[in-house]
N, C-alpha and C positions, 0 to 999 in steps of 0.2 A: 644073883649077880651073874652077868655074862662071863664066858670063859676069858682067860687072859692069854694073849699070844706072846711068846717069848722066843727070841732068836739071838744066837751068839754069832756075831760077825767076826771072821778072822781072815781078812783079805789084805793085800798090800795097800789098798787105799783106805780101808776103815777097819778098825778093830774095836769091838765094843758089844754090849748087850742091850737089846731093846725089849721093852715089855709094855703092853697096853691092853685095855679091854677090847673085846671084839663085838660088843653089842651095838644097838642103835643109840645114838646120842640125842635124847629128847628131854627138854625141860631141864637142862643142866646136869643130866646124869645118864649113865649107861644102863640100858635095860635090854631084856630079851624082846624079840619080836613077838607079837601077839599069838602067832601060830607056833612059835618055838622052832621054826625051820631055819636052816642056815644055807649059805652059799659058799662053795669052795673057791678059794683064791689060789690060782695056779701060777707057778713060775714058768714064764714062756720059754726060758732057755732050755729046760729039760722036761717040761710037761708034768711035773710033780706038784702035789698040793702043798702049799705053804702053810695055810691055816684055813679055818672056816669062820665066816662072820655072820651075824644075825641077819636074817632076811626081813625086810620091811614089807608089810601088806597094806592094802588100802586102809584098813583099820588103824594101822600105825601112823599112816599119813594123816588121818583125821585127828588122831591124838596129838601129833606134832603141830598141826595147824592150830588146834584149840589152845595148846600151851603157848605157841608163839603169839596168838592173838591176845591172850590174857596178859602176856608180858608187854605187848605193845600198848594195850589200853591202860596198864597200871604203872609200870616203872620205866618203860621205854617210850618210843614215840616222842611226843612233845614234852614228856616229863623228864627227859634226859637231854641236857644241852649238848650242842655240838662239841664243845670243848671236852666234855667228859667222854663222848664217843671217840674223840680223837685220842685221848689218853689210852683207852682200852684197845683201840686198833694198833697204836704204837707199841703197847705192851705185848700184843700178839706177835707183831713183827719182831720184837726183841727176843721173844721166846723162840721163834723159828730160827732167828740168827744164831742164838746160843746152841740150838740143836740141829744146825744145818747139816752137819755130816751124818748124823743119825737119820734125818729125813731123806737125804740123798741116797743113803745105803738102802733104805726101805723102798724108795722109788725104783732103784736099780733091781732089787730083788723082785719087786712086784710087777713091773712091766717090761723088764729086759733091757732098759737103757744102761749105758755105762755110768759108773759113779760120777766121773768128772762132768759128763753132760748133765746129769740130774742135779749135781751140786751147783754148777755155774749157770745153768739155764733155768731148769724147772724151779728149784728152791729159791734161787736168787731172784728170779722173775716174780715169784709169789710174794716174797718179802717186799720188793720194790713196789708192787701193785698195792699192797695193803698200806704201806707208808704213804703212797700217793693219795689214797682216799682218806687216810687219817689227816692229811694236810687240808683236805677239802671239807672235813666234817663241820668245822665252825665257820665256814666261809660261804655257805649257801644262803643267799639273801634275796629279798624281793626287790621290787622297783616301784617308784612313783611315776605314773604315766602323765605326760603333759596333756592337759585337756583345756579347761577354762578355769577362771578364778571362781566360778560358781560351784564347782564340785571338786572332790578329791578322789582320784582313782589310783589304786595301787594293787600290786600283786604280792602274794605271800606264798612262798614255797613251803609245803608241809610234807612230812613223811607219808608215803603212799600206803603203808601198812605191810602186812605179811606178804612175802613174795616166795615163789618156788623157783629153784634153780636146778637145771640139769647140767652138770659139770662135765667137760670133756674128759675122756679116760686117760689121755696121755700127757696133758700139759695145762697148767701146772697143778700141783697138789692142792692148792687153796687159792686159785687165781682170783676168785670173787669171794667177798666176805660180807654177809648180811648179818647185822646184829640181831634182828628178829626175823629170820627167814628159815627156809628149809632147803637143804642141799640133797640132791639125789646123786650119789656116786655111782660110777659104772661098776658093774658086777665084778669085772676081771681086774680092776686096778684101783682099789679103794683104801688100802691100809695106810697110805700116807695121810689121807684126810682124817682117818680115825686117830692116828697118832697126834696130829695137830689138835684135834678136839681134846684128846687126853691131856696134852700139855696145858691147854687153856683151862681145863677143868681142875687140874692139880694146883694151879696158881689161884684158884678161886674166882677167876674172871667170869666164868659162866653164871655166877650168882650175883654179879654186880649189876647196876651201878651202885 
C-alpha cells in the first residue's frame, strides 16, 4: 500500500486533521507507481516539502487506460443509465461539500492560496461544476431529423469512451470529472485531487454502479 499523508491544521481559519493515501488511484484503489518513484510536493510559501506522492510512468498510464476501458465496456458506458451517473456525481458533490473546509485547507497548503479564496472559489466552483454535469447526465438525447416519409433519420448520442484529461494546477481541484477517464494532475499541486479520490473511494463510489 502507498504511504499515508497526515497533516494537523491549527490555523484561525481551519483546525483539523487530514489523512489520505499518496499513491496513484487506478481501478478504484490506491497503488504504488510501477517504478516506485515519488514526486515531492512543496509548499510554495516557504519552499519546504509537504509530502511525496507516487509518480506515474507511461506503464502506469497504460494500466489505467486498460482498467478504464474494461470498466467502460462492462459496467459503465451504455450499461449505466444517465440517472445512475447523475446520482454518483451528486454524491461526489455532496462529499466535497461536507469536506469543503478540509479541501480548502489542503489547497491553501498545496499551492499557496488563501483559505477563503480556496474555499469560496476553487472548492465551491468544483462542487458547482460537478452538480451542473450531474444535472445533464440523464438529459443527453438524440434527434429525429426531418427528411421524407420514405425513411427515418435520427441521431443517437453515445459515450465516446475513455478520455485523458490534463487538469490545470491552480483551479479548481476537481473541475472536470470523468466517470471512466484518466486525470493527470500537475506535479506541484495535486494533493487536493488525491483527497477527493480518497473521499470517493471511502464511500464505495469508485466500485459502483
